[in-house]
C-alpha positions in Angstrom: 10.1 20.5 -32.0 7.7 19.8 -29.2 3.9 19.8 -29.2 4.1 23.2 -27.5 5.2 24.6 -30.8 1.9 23.5 -32.3 -0.3 26.0 -30.5 -1.8 29.2 -31.7 -1.7 32.1 -29.3 -4.6 34.5 -29.2 -4.3 38.2 -28.8 -5.0 37.7 -25.1 -2.0 35.4 -24.8 -3.8 32.2 -23.9 -2.8 29.0 -25.7 -5.3 27.6 -28.2 -4.6 23.9 -29.0 -4.6 22.9 -32.6 -6.6 19.8 -33.4 -4.6 16.7 -34.3 -2.1 16.9 -31.5 -1.8 13.2 -30.5 -2.1 11.7 -27.1 1.3 10.2 -27.6 2.7 13.7 -28.1 1.3 14.8 -24.8 2.6 11.7 -23.1 6.1 12.4 -24.5 5.9 16.0 -23.2 4.9 14.8 -19.7 7.8 12.3 -19.7 10.2 15.1 -20.8 9.7 16.4 -17.3 10.4 13.1 -15.6 13.3 13.2 -13.1 14.5 10.0 -11.4 15.8 12.1 -8.5 12.1 12.7 -7.4 11.6 8.9 -7.5 14.6 8.2 -5.4 13.9 11.0 -2.9 10.2 10.0 -2.5 11.2 6.3 -2.1 13.8 7.3 0.6 11.2 9.3 2.6 8.6 6.5 2.4 11.0 3.8 3.5 12.4 5.7 6.4 9.0 6.8 7.8 7.5 3.3 7.4 10.3 1.5 9.2 10.0 4.0 12.1 6.2 3.9 12.5 4.9 0.5 11.2 3.6 -0.7 14.6 1.1 2.2 14.6 0.0 1.2 11.1 -0.7 -2.4 12.4 -2.8 -1.0 15.2 -4.8 1.3 12.9 -5.7 -1.5 10.5 -6.7 -3.8 13.4 -9.0 -1.1 14.8 -10.4 -0.2 11.3 -11.7 -3.8 10.8 -13.0 -4.4 14.3 -16.5 -5.2 13.3 -17.4 -7.6 16.1 -16.3 -11.0 14.6 -15.4 -13.4 17.4 -12.1 -14.4 16.0 -10.7 -10.8 16.3 -8.8 -9.9 19.5 -10.4 -7.2 21.6 -8.4 -4.1 22.4 -9.4 -1.2 24.7 -7.0 1.3 23.1 -3.8 1.9 21.2 -1.4 1.1 24.1 -3.4 -2.0 25.0 -3.3 -3.2 21.4 0.5 -2.7 21.1 1.1 -4.3 24.6 -1.0 -7.3 23.7 0.8 -7.9 20.4 4.1 -7.4 22.1 3.3 -9.9 24.9 2.1 -12.5 22.5 4.5 -12.2 19.6 7.2 -9.7 20.6 8.7 -7.2 18.2 8.2 -9.5 15.3 4.4 -9.3 15.9 4.4 -5.5 15.9 6.2 -5.7 12.5 3.8 -8.1 10.8 3.3 -6.9 7.2 6.3 -4.6 7.3 7.8 -6.0 4.1 4.9 -5.1 1.8 4.4 -1.9 3.8 8.0 -0.8 3.1 7.7 -1.8 -0.6 4.3 -0.2 -0.8 5.2 3.0 1.0 8.5 3.3 -0.8 7.0 2.6 -4.2 4.0 4.8 -3.6 5.8 7.9 -2.3 8.5 7.5 -5.0 6.1 7.0 -7.8 3.8 9.7 -6.4 6.5 12.4 -6.4 7.8 11.1 -9.7 4.5 11.4 -11.5 3.4 14.5 -9.6 6.4 16.5 -10.5 6.3 15.4 -14.1 2.6 16.3 -14.5 3.1 19.6 -12.6 6.1 20.4 -14.8 4.1 19.7 -18.0 1.2 21.8 -16.8 3.5 24.7 -15.9 5.6 24.5 -19.1 6.1 27.9 -20.8 3.9 29.7 -18.2 5.2 32.6 -16.2 2.5 32.2 -13.5 2.3 29.8 -10.6 -0.1 26.9 -10.7 -3.4 27.4 -9.1 -4.7 25.4 -6.1 -7.0 23.5 -8.5 -4.2 22.7 -10.8 -2.1 21.3 -7.9 -5.2 19.3 -6.9 -5.7 17.8 -10.4 -1.9 17.0 -10.8 -1.8 15.2 -7.5 -5.0 13.3 -8.2 -3.6 12.1 -11.6 -0.4 11.1 -9.9 -2.4 9.2 -7.3 -4.4 7.2 -9.8 -1.3 6.1 -11.7 0.5 5.2 -8.4 -2.5 3.2 -7.0 -2.8 1.2 -10.2 0.8 0.0 -9.9 0.8 -0.6 -6.1 -2.7 -1.9 -5.1 -1.6 -5.6 -5.0 1.1 -4.7 -2.5 -1.4 -3.0 -0.2 -3.7 -6.0 -0.3 -0.9 -8.3 0.8 0.0 -5.8 3.6 -3.6 -5.8 4.9 -3.8 -9.6 4.8 -0.5 -10.0 6.7 -1.3 -7.5 9.4 -4.7 -9.2 10.0 -3.1 -12.6 10.8 -4.1 -13.1 14.5 -2.6 -16.6 15.1 0.4 -16.5 17.4 1.8 -19.7 16.1 3.7 -18.9 12.8 2.9 -22.4 11.5 -0.8 -21.7 11.8 -0.8 -18.5 9.8 -2.3 -18.4 6.3 0.5 -16.5 4.7 4.2 -16.9 5.4 5.3 -13.6 3.9 4.7 -11.0 1.1 5.6 -13.3 -1.8 3.6 -16.2 -0.4 0.6 -13.9 0.1 0.8 -12.5 -3.4 1.0 -16.0 -4.9 -1.8 -17.4 -2.8 -4.1 -14.4 -3.4 -3.5 -14.7 -7.1 -4.0 -18.5 -7.2 -7.2 -18.5 -5.2 -8.8 -15.1 -6.1 -7.1 -14.1 -9.4 -6.4 -10.6 -10.5 -9.6 -9.3 -8.8 -8.2 -10.5 -5.5 -5.1 -8.4 -5.9 -7.2 -5.3 -6.7 -9.6 -5.6 -3.8 -10.1 -2.1 -2.4 -9.1 -0.4 -5.7 -12.4 1.5 -6.1 -12.3 3.1 -2.6 -8.5 3.5 -3.2 -9.4 5.6 -6.2 -11.6 7.7 -4.0 -8.6 7.9 -1.7 -6.5 9.6 -4.3 -8.5 12.7 -3.2 -6.6 12.3 0.1 -3.2 12.7 -1.5 -4.6 15.4 -3.8 -5.9 17.5 -0.9 -2.7 17.0 1.0 -0.5 18.1 -1.8 -2.7 21.0 -2.7 -2.6 22.2 0.9 1.2 21.6 1.2 1.9 23.5 -2.0 -0.4 26.4 -1.1 1.1 26.7 2.4 4.7 26.7 1.0 3.8 29.3 -1.6 1.9 31.6 0.7 4.6 31.4 3.4 7.4 32.2 0.9 5.3 35.0 -0.4 5.1 36.3 3.1 8.9 36.0 3.5 9.2 37.8 0.1 11.4 35.0 -1.4 10.9 32.8 -4.4 8.1 30.3 -4.1 10.5 27.3 -4.4 13.0 28.7 -1.8 14.4 26.1 0.6 12.8 26.0 4.1 14.1 24.8 7.4 13.3 21.3 8.6 10.8 22.6 11.2 9.0 24.7 8.5 8.7 21.6 6.3 7.5 19.6 9.3 4.8 22.2 10.2 3.4 22.5 6.7 3.5 18.7 6.2 1.6 18.1 9.5 -1.1 20.7 8.8 -1.7 19.5 5.2 -1.8 15.8 6.4 -4.2 16.5 9.3 -6.5 18.4 6.9 -6.4 15.5 4.4 -7.0 12.7 7.0 -9.9 14.5 8.6 -11.6 14.9 5.2 -11.1 11.5 3.7 -10.6 8.9 6.5 -13.8 6.8 5.9 -12.6 5.5 2.6 -9.6 3.8 4.4 -12.0 1.9 6.7 -14.0 0.7 3.7 -10.9 -0.3 1.8 -9.4 -2.2 4.7 -12.6 -4.1 5.2 -12.8 -5.0 1.6 -9.2 -6.4 1.7 -9.8 -8.3 5.0 -9.7 -12.1 4.6 -12.0 -12.8 7.6 -15.1 -11.2 6.2 -16.9 -11.1 2.8 -18.5 -8.1 1.3 -20.2 -7.7 -2.1 -18.5 -4.4 -3.0 -18.1 -0.9 -1.7 -21.8 -0.2 -1.1 -22.2 -3.4 0.8 -19.4 -2.4 3.2 -21.0 1.1 3.6 -24.5 -0.3 4.3 -23.4 -2.9 6.8 -21.0 -0.6 8.6 -23.7 2.1 8.9 -26.3 -0.4 10.0 -24.2 -2.2 12.6 -21.9 0.6 13.8 -23.3 3.9 12.7 -21.2 6.9 11.6 -18.5 6.1 14.2 -17.8 2.9 12.3 -16.3 4.9 9.5 -13.8 6.6 11.8 -12.5 3.5 13.7 -8.8 3.6 13.9 -8.6 7.4 13.1 -6.7 8.2 16.3 -3.8 5.7 15.8 -3.9 6.7 12.1 -3.5 10.4 13.0 -0.7 9.5 15.5 1.0 7.4 12.8 0.5 9.3 9.6 1.2 12.8 10.8 4.9 12.1 11.9 5.2 9.7 9.0 4.2 12.5 6.6 6.6 14.9 8.3 9.5 12.5 8.1 8.7 11.6 4.4 8.5 15.3 3.3 11.6 16.4 5.2 13.6 13.5 3.7 12.1 14.0 0.3 12.8 17.8 0.2 16.4 17.4 1.3 17.3 14.4 -0.8 15.7 15.8 -3.9 17.4 19.2 -3.5 20.7 17.4 -2.9 20.3 15.2 -6.0 19.1 18.1 -8.1 21.9 20.4 -6.8 19.4 22.9 -5.3 20.8 23.2 -1.8 20.5 27.0 -1.6 
């Protein structure tokens, strides 16, 4: 029998946990809702969107760390940045850091959907009512923390690779993803692989807000159509809801991405999150925390739309829910 059998139900019908239910029991319950199909579908969406839009991610990171250091190239805008990189290094230059980005985005989206659906299924178990907006928010935040803990080293290597400005490949500090991982671990240890983890934790609020908005939009729209809340939508309807939820989340949480990128940058040294915040505010003001937001919006909005459309269709196909 499951841990759900070990609850008393009051006269009002709300569950009253009995003391002594072990954490292990709850963990087993959560994992009873695990479906590999969500992992595969999320991974597919992350990989497809990353391959299509990586050059814009490179531009965003270069703008995010543009703090005035002389060694950094100077760009007047998104197109100028892309044109400069193309002229100096060609297509290869625009795809610097793509390997860890594909691994990171694929793993992150796959694990996120994997954990999120398991936690959501556990929370909703044996309940006739839909989850509230707060419950969607908490489920997404928990999934985000688990995902970040597993993938942070990949994001550090991606940032380091993207911020290699030397045109000559022999003059670059890192030869590729594995070389970067090994060198960072050798010279900086485990803390080096987890640089940016604290602002990354704050960043889980981004995914949480996005998923909460996405779930609420889907539910309210299906309620308006008078169909079940999990009814299949058209590709354009998924795209619209994904775009609105992503723009909302980015506008709310973008500054943490600037702080995180600067912590992970190999060309500057900060003594933690507060040092980044103080120095950015002192030298660049509030606008410093929003550097790179335009290329980020241009990149993440279509990336999110591609990811969610691929995820929704692949997961429904794998789970046999095509109606």
